[in-house]
matplotlib code that plots the C-alpha trace (Angstrom):
import matplotlib.pyplot as plt

x = [-0.1, 2.8, 4.5, 1.2, 1.0, 4.7, 4.1, 1.2, 3.2, 5.8, 3.2, 1.5, 5.0, 5.6, 2.2, 2.6, 6.0, 4.8, 1.3, 2.2, 1.4, -2.2, -2.5, -1.8, -4.1, -6.9, -6.4, -6.2, -9.4, -11.1, -10.0, -11.0, -14.4, -15.1, -14.2, -16.3, -19.1, -19.0, -18.9, -21.8, -23.9, -22.9, -22.7, -24.4, -25.4, -24.0, -25.8, -23.5, -20.8, -23.2, -23.4, -21.7, -20.4, -18.8, -17.3, -15.9, -14.3, -12.6, -11.6, -10.0, -8.2, -6.8, -5.6, -3.0, -1.8, 0.3, -1.5, -1.3, -3.9, -6.5, -6.3, -6.6, -9.6, -11.3, -10.9, -12.1, -15.1, -15.9, -15.5, -17.6, -20.6, -20.4, -20.5, -23.7, -25.2, -23.1, -20.3, -19.4, -18.9, -17.1, -14.5, -14.0, -13.4, -10.9, -9.2, -8.7, -7.5, -4.9, -3.6, -3.5, -1.6, 0.9, 1.8, 1.9, 4.4, 6.5, 6.9, 7.8, 5.3, 4.7, 1.7, -1.5, -2.9, -3.3, -5.7, -7.7, -8.1, -9.0, -11.6, -13.1, -12.9, -14.5, -17.5, -17.8, -17.6, -14.4, -11.5, -9.5, -9.0, -6.0, -4.3, -2.3, -1.1, 0.1, 2.2, 3.7, 4.5, 5.3, 6.7, 4.4, 4.4, 1.8, -0.7, -0.6, -2.4, -4.6, -5.6, -6.2, -8.6, -10.3, -10.9, -12.2, -14.8, -15.9, -16.5, -18.4, -20.4, -21.0, -22.1, -24.4, -26.1, -26.5, -26.7, -30.5, -30.3, -26.9, -25.1, -28.5, -29.2, -32.2, -29.8, -29.9, -26.2, -24.0, -20.8, -18.4, -20.9, -21.0, -17.3, -17.1, -19.7, -18.0, -14.5, -16.1, -17.7, -14.5, -12.5, -15.3, -15.9, -15.0, -15.4, -13.0, -10.5, -11.0, -10.2, -7.2, -5.6, -6.4, -4.6, -1.6, -1.2, -1.8, 0.4, 3.3, 2.8, 3.0, 5.9, 8.0, 7.0, 7.6, 11.1, 12.0, 14.9, 12.7, 11.6, 8.0, 8.2, 5.7, 3.2, 3.3, 2.7, -0.2, -1.8, -0.7, -1.8, -5.3, -6.0, -4.6, -6.7, -10.0, -8.9, -8.3, -11.5, -13.9, -12.2, -12.1, -15.8, -16.9, -14.7, -15.9, -19.5, -19.9, -21.9, -19.4, -20.7, -18.3, -19.1, -18.3, -14.9, -14.0, -15.1, -12.9, -10.0, -10.5, -10.5, -7.4, -5.5, -6.4, -5.1, -1.9, -1.3, -1.5, 0.9, 3.2, 3.1, 3.8, 6.0, 7.9, 8.0, 11.1, 12.3, 13.0, 14.1, 17.4, 18.5, 22.3, 24.2, 27.3, 29.9, 33.1, 35.2, 37.3, 39.8, 37.1, 34.1, 32.4, 29.5, 26.8, 24.4, 21.6, 20.8, 17.2, 17.0, 13.8, 11.5, 11.7, 10.6, 10.7, 7.6, 7.2, 7.8, 4.8, 5.8, 3.8, 3.8, 3.3, 1.7, 2.4, -1.1, 0.3, 2.7, 0.1, -2.3, 0.5, 1.6, -2.0, -2.7, 0.5, -0.4, -3.8, -2.4, 0.0]
y = [0.1, 2.4, 1.8, 2.4, 5.7, 6.7, 5.9, 8.2, 10.8, 10.7, 10.5, 13.6, 15.3, 14.9, 16.1, 19.0, 19.9, 20.0, 22.0, 23.8, 27.2, 26.0, 24.0, 27.3, 29.5, 26.9, 26.6, 30.6, 31.0, 28.5, 30.0, 33.5, 32.3, 30.5, 33.4, 35.8, 33.4, 33.1, 36.7, 37.1, 34.6, 35.7, 39.4, 40.1, 43.9, 44.9, 42.7, 43.1, 41.3, 38.5, 38.1, 34.6, 36.5, 39.0, 36.4, 34.4, 37.5, 38.6, 34.9, 34.7, 37.9, 36.7, 33.5, 35.4, 37.5, 36.8, 34.9, 37.9, 39.9, 37.4, 38.6, 42.1, 41.3, 39.5, 42.6, 45.0, 42.8, 43.0, 46.7, 47.2, 45.0, 47.1, 50.3, 49.5, 50.0, 51.5, 54.0, 53.5, 50.1, 50.4, 53.0, 50.9, 47.8, 49.5, 50.9, 47.5, 46.0, 48.6, 48.0, 44.2, 44.6, 47.3, 44.6, 42.0, 44.0, 45.0, 41.2, 40.5, 37.7, 36.4, 34.1, 36.2, 33.0, 31.7, 34.6, 34.0, 30.2, 30.7, 33.1, 30.5, 27.5, 29.8, 30.3, 26.5, 26.2, 24.0, 26.5, 23.4, 22.0, 24.0, 24.4, 21.3, 21.8, 25.2, 24.0, 21.4, 23.8, 27.1, 28.6, 29.7, 33.1, 31.6, 32.0, 35.8, 35.9, 33.0, 35.3, 38.1, 35.7, 34.9, 38.9, 39.5, 36.5, 37.9, 41.3, 39.9, 38.2, 41.2, 43.2, 40.5, 40.1, 44.1, 45.6, 46.2, 47.6, 49.1, 50.1, 51.1, 54.7, 54.7, 53.9, 56.2, 56.1, 58.7, 57.8, 57.4, 55.3, 53.0, 52.7, 52.2, 49.5, 47.6, 47.7, 46.9, 43.7, 42.6, 43.0, 41.2, 38.4, 35.2, 32.9, 34.9, 34.9, 31.4, 30.3, 32.5, 30.9, 27.5, 28.5, 29.8, 26.9, 24.2, 25.8, 26.3, 22.7, 20.9, 23.1, 22.1, 18.4, 18.1, 19.5, 17.2, 14.7, 11.6, 9.1, 9.9, 13.2, 14.4, 11.7, 12.3, 16.0, 15.3, 12.9, 15.1, 18.2, 17.2, 16.1, 19.2, 21.3, 19.5, 19.7, 23.4, 24.2, 22.0, 22.7, 26.6, 26.5, 24.9, 27.2, 30.4, 28.8, 29.6, 27.0, 24.9, 22.2, 19.3, 17.1, 19.9, 20.5, 16.9, 16.8, 19.5, 18.3, 14.8, 16.7, 18.4, 15.4, 13.6, 16.8, 16.7, 12.9, 13.6, 16.4, 14.2, 11.6, 13.9, 16.3, 14.7, 11.0, 9.6, 5.9, 5.6, 2.1, 3.4, 6.0, 6.8, 8.5, 10.1, 11.6, 13.6, 16.5, 19.5, 21.6, 23.3, 21.2, 17.6, 17.0, 14.4, 14.2, 12.1, 11.5, 10.0, 9.3, 10.0, 7.4, 7.6, 5.0, 5.2, 5.3, 1.9, 2.3, 1.3, -1.6, -1.7, -5.1, -4.6, -7.2, -7.6, -8.6, -9.4, -11.8, -13.5, -13.9, -15.2, -17.9, -19.1, -19.5, -21.4, -23.7, -24.3, -25.3, -28.0]
z = [0.1, 0.8, -2.4, -4.3, -2.6, -3.3, -6.9, -7.0, -5.3, -8.2, -10.7, -9.2, -9.0, -12.6, -13.4, -11.3, -12.8, -16.2, -15.6, -12.6, -13.9, -14.8, -11.7, -9.6, -11.6, -11.2, -7.3, -7.1, -9.1, -6.8, -3.5, -4.9, -5.8, -2.7, -0.5, -2.6, -2.5, 1.4, 1.9, -0.5, 1.4, 4.8, 4.4, 0.8, 1.4, -2.1, -4.6, -7.6, -5.7, -5.3, -9.1, -10.1, -13.4, -11.2, -8.9, -11.8, -13.3, -10.2, -9.7, -13.4, -12.8, -9.5, -11.0, -13.1, -10.2, -7.0, -4.3, -1.8, -4.0, -2.8, 0.9, -0.7, -2.7, 0.4, 2.4, -0.3, -0.9, 2.7, 3.0, -0.1, 1.3, 4.8, 2.6, 1.2, 4.8, 7.2, 6.7, 10.4, 10.1, 7.1, 8.6, 11.8, 9.9, 7.5, 10.4, 11.9, 8.6, 8.2, 11.6, 11.0, 7.5, 9.2, 11.7, 9.0, 7.0, 10.0, 11.0, 7.6, 7.3, 3.7, 4.2, 3.8, 2.4, 5.8, 6.7, 3.8, 4.4, 8.0, 7.4, 4.7, 7.1, 9.9, 7.4, 7.2, 11.0, 10.6, 11.5, 13.2, 9.7, 9.0, 12.5, 12.8, 9.0, 10.0, 12.8, 10.4, 7.6, 9.5, 12.8, 15.6, 13.6, 11.3, 14.3, 13.6, 10.1, 11.3, 14.3, 11.8, 9.9, 13.2, 14.0, 10.5, 10.7, 14.2, 12.6, 9.8, 12.6, 14.7, 11.8, 10.4, 13.9, 14.8, 11.1, 11.6, 15.0, 15.8, 12.3, 10.7, 9.6, 12.1, 15.0, 18.0, 18.3, 16.7, 14.7, 17.7, 19.8, 16.8, 16.4, 20.4, 20.1, 17.5, 19.3, 22.6, 21.1, 19.5, 22.5, 24.8, 22.4, 24.3, 21.4, 19.5, 22.1, 22.8, 19.0, 18.9, 22.0, 20.8, 17.5, 19.0, 21.6, 19.1, 16.3, 18.7, 20.4, 16.9, 15.7, 18.9, 18.7, 15.1, 15.5, 18.4, 17.6, 17.8, 15.2, 13.5, 15.2, 12.5, 13.1, 16.8, 16.1, 13.9, 16.6, 19.8, 18.3, 17.1, 20.7, 22.3, 20.0, 20.9, 24.6, 24.6, 22.7, 24.7, 28.1, 27.5, 26.3, 29.6, 31.8, 30.0, 29.5, 25.8, 23.6, 21.5, 19.2, 20.2, 17.1, 14.6, 16.7, 16.4, 12.7, 11.9, 13.8, 11.7, 8.5, 9.7, 10.9, 7.5, 5.5, 7.9, 7.1, 3.2, 3.5, 5.6, 2.8, -0.1, 1.6, 4.5, 3.6, 5.3, 6.0, 9.8, 9.2, 7.7, 10.3, 10.3, 13.2, 11.8, 14.3, 12.9, 14.5, 13.3, 15.1, 17.1, 17.4, 17.8, 15.2, 15.8, 12.9, 12.5, 8.8, 7.9, 4.2, 2.3, 0.9, -2.9, -5.7, -9.4, -11.3, -13.2, -17.0, -19.3, -21.4, -24.8, -26.5, -30.3, -32.4, -36.1, -37.4, -40.8, -39.5, -37.4, -40.0, -42.4, -39.7, -39.0, -42.8, -43.2, -40.2, -41.8, -45.2, -43.6]

ax = plt.figure().add_subplot(projection="3d")
ax.plot(x, y, z, "-o")
ax.set_aspect("equal")
plt.show()
């Protein structure tokens, strides 16, 4: 079974090396379309942005542009939806986005795609599906753009709930009062804080565990990280008394663990049965090196057997005549 998976891995790698431009363009188009559709169904205050043709057009445009453009499109679409009903909500959200992007560039991060994926998975109520993979592929700094995505999702949730009372033109609150209401609700949102804490702790835990000098560290990190995330969310929700669907949490974690295992097989498949410990020295230091070879297989070549039909027919006729 493992050999078949590795052969499949090599086939997919060959396909990707030949058609990487088209594959990446298709993935960027799909991600852009999904996030625009999610914003349209969850906010949907500007009807033109809910038009499928508009979403397809924007997706096609993003498919030929850098990945970072998708996060800007997501933020711009959110602001346009808000601007259709409340200028105060638009201004306050824009201020928060600017602060997030300033911090993002100050820290020199290059993974704005994490924020987009986090928002998208939050819309589908499965944010845990990405948390273990982030710990495997990145450092704990990846929890920052993920936290930005959680904050943006929280703002959308607050706006969706209070758009008809607090942020409408008929509201008794002035502009400053509306801004204060939004910031206060973001700061006091316990569900958001629990999700951010669970992301930070799980990503850090998975990162530390998968870098440990033990065999099968990635496998242990996937399993232990999944359990840690579930425990943090469930225990935290019980302590602060907020409703959490345990089945959804476990389901999202199972999806995340499955995706992480696929990631492990296709990115970090190594053979622990052939571990070598090497020791050498120079004038100043002793060096102890643990070398673990990667698992690699060669794709089987297809053998085509050609049959000369004329020769076969001629031999059959000769046998009949005899």
